C-alpha positions in Angstrom: 110.0 68.6 147.8 111.1 72.0 146.9 108.9 75.0 145.9 109.8 77.1 142.9 109.4 80.8 143.2 109.1 83.0 140.5 111.7 85.8 140.4 111.4 89.1 139.7 114.1 91.0 138.0 115.2 94.4 139.0 113.2 95.8 136.3 109.7 94.3 137.3 110.4 95.2 141.1 111.3 98.9 140.1 108.0 98.8 138.4 106.2 97.4 141.4 107.6 99.3 144.0 106.6 102.9 141.8 103.3 101.7 141.9 103.0 101.4 145.6 101.6 104.7 147.6 104.6 106.0 150.1 103.5 105.4 153.6 104.5 107.4 156.1 106.2 106.2 159.2 109.7 104.7 160.5 109.5 101.0 159.7 108.0 101.8 156.0 110.9 104.3 155.1 113.4 101.7 156.7 111.7 98.9 154.0 111.8 101.4 151.1 115.8 102.0 152.2 116.7 98.3 151.8 114.6 97.9 148.7 116.6 100.9 147.1 119.9 99.5 148.5 118.9 95.8 146.8 118.2 97.8 143.4 121.3 99.5 143.8 123.4 96.4 144.4 121.8 94.8 141.0 122.7 97.8 139.1 126.3 97.6 140.9 126.6 93.8 139.9 125.4 94.4 136.3 127.8 97.3 135.8 130.8 95.2 137.2 130.0 92.7 134.8 129.7 95.2 131.6 133.0 96.5 132.7 134.3 92.9 133.1 133.3 92.5 129.5 134.8 95.6 128.1 138.0 94.5 129.8 138.1 91.3 128.2 137.1 92.5 124.7 140.2 94.9 125.1 142.5 91.9 125.6 141.1 89.9 122.7 141.4 92.6 120.5 144.8 93.2 121.2 145.7 89.4 120.7 143.8 89.4 117.4 140.7 87.8 117.8 138.2 89.0 115.7 135.0 88.6 117.1 134.2 90.5 120.3 131.9 89.5 123.4 128.4 90.6 122.9 126.0 91.5 125.4 122.1 90.7 125.5 119.3 91.3 127.9 116.4 88.8 127.7 114.0 87.9 130.1 115.6 89.6 133.5 119.3 88.1 132.4 122.5 89.3 130.9 123.9 87.1 128.4 127.7 87.8 127.5 128.4 85.6 124.2 131.1 85.1 121.6 131.5 82.2 119.0 133.3 79.2 120.3 136.3 78.6 118.4 135.3 75.2 116.5 131.9 76.1 116.4 128.7 76.7 118.4 128.6 79.6 121.2 129.8 80.2 124.5 128.2 82.0 127.2 128.2 83.8 130.5 124.6 84.1 131.8 124.1 87.0 135.0 120.4 86.6 136.5 119.8 89.2 139.0 116.5 88.4 141.2 114.8 90.3 143.8 112.1 87.7 144.9 109.6 88.7 147.7 109.5 86.4 150.7 106.6 87.2 153.4 106.2 90.7 151.9 109.6 91.7 151.8 112.4 91.8 149.2 115.4 89.8 149.4 118.2 89.9 146.8 120.6 87.5 145.0 121.8 86.7 141.4 123.3 83.5 139.8 126.1 82.9 137.5 126.1 80.5 134.8 129.2 79.7 132.4 128.5 77.4 129.4 131.5 75.4 130.1 130.4 74.5 133.8 128.0 72.2 135.3 126.3 74.2 138.0 125.9 77.9 138.9 127.5 80.3 141.2 124.9 81.7 143.4 125.5 85.3 145.1 123.9 87.2 147.4 124.4 91.0 148.0 125.8 92.7 151.4 124.3 96.1 151.4 125.7 97.1 154.8 128.4 99.0 153.5 128.1 102.4 151.4 128.9 100.3 148.1 127.3 97.0 147.9 129.3 93.8 147.6 128.3 90.4 146.4 129.5 86.8 147.7 129.5 83.9 146.6 127.0 81.6 148.6 129.0 78.5 148.9 132.2 80.2 149.7 131.7 83.8 151.3 134.3 84.7 148.4 133.5 88.3 147.4 132.8 89.0 143.4 135.7 91.4 143.2 137.1 92.8 139.6 139.5 89.6 139.6 136.9 87.0 140.2 134.8 88.5 137.5 137.7 88.6 135.0 138.2 84.9 136.0 134.5 84.2 135.0 134.9 85.7 131.7 138.7 84.1 131.2 137.1 80.5 132.0 134.4 80.8 129.6 135.8 82.7 126.8 139.9 81.8 127.0 139.6 78.4 128.2 142.0 79.8 131.2 142.7 76.9 133.4 144.0 78.6 136.1 140.9 81.0 136.3 138.7 77.9 136.4 140.6 76.2 139.1 140.5 79.8 141.1 136.5 79.8 140.3 136.1 76.1 141.8 135.4 77.1 145.3 132.1 79.3 144.3 130.2 76.8 142.8 128.0 74.1 144.7 125.0 75.9 146.0 121.4 75.1 144.3 119.5 78.5 143.5 116.4 77.2 145.2 118.1 76.1 148.4 119.2 79.9 148.9 118.2 81.9 151.9 115.7 83.6 149.9 113.5 80.9 148.9 
């Protein structure tokens, strides 16, 4: 049986870390640095998706689509949505989580497309100057091209984009290293 954990959002973690008085010492400053890097990684991932939405909306406008993709923030998630061609709505959801595990913050996110049956779980790599996000199932980096494929598969029925995304699926959110 799996234990389900509450996954705080980036905002909740930032709010919590602001309330903790800073300790002096090498170990604490290393942890703060890790926390800051994870928060920066979450912001970076959100920005990549926002830029992806802007690129797709520009392409949709050029192709004559009347309705752009909209972005909403609800309960720690970013929802990108647009009306489906034959009614209903299509959605791409990005949920960035920074849960606590044994007193340390870990990072991760999941991406859910309305056209897919499972989510893509991604984990950050914060060792480089610019954080990278890797699909847990395959180790594939979430590049601009992969994010564009996520939008194309969700909102444009792009079969080739769906095929390229297939190796990224297959890992349960609660089976991730941070749970």
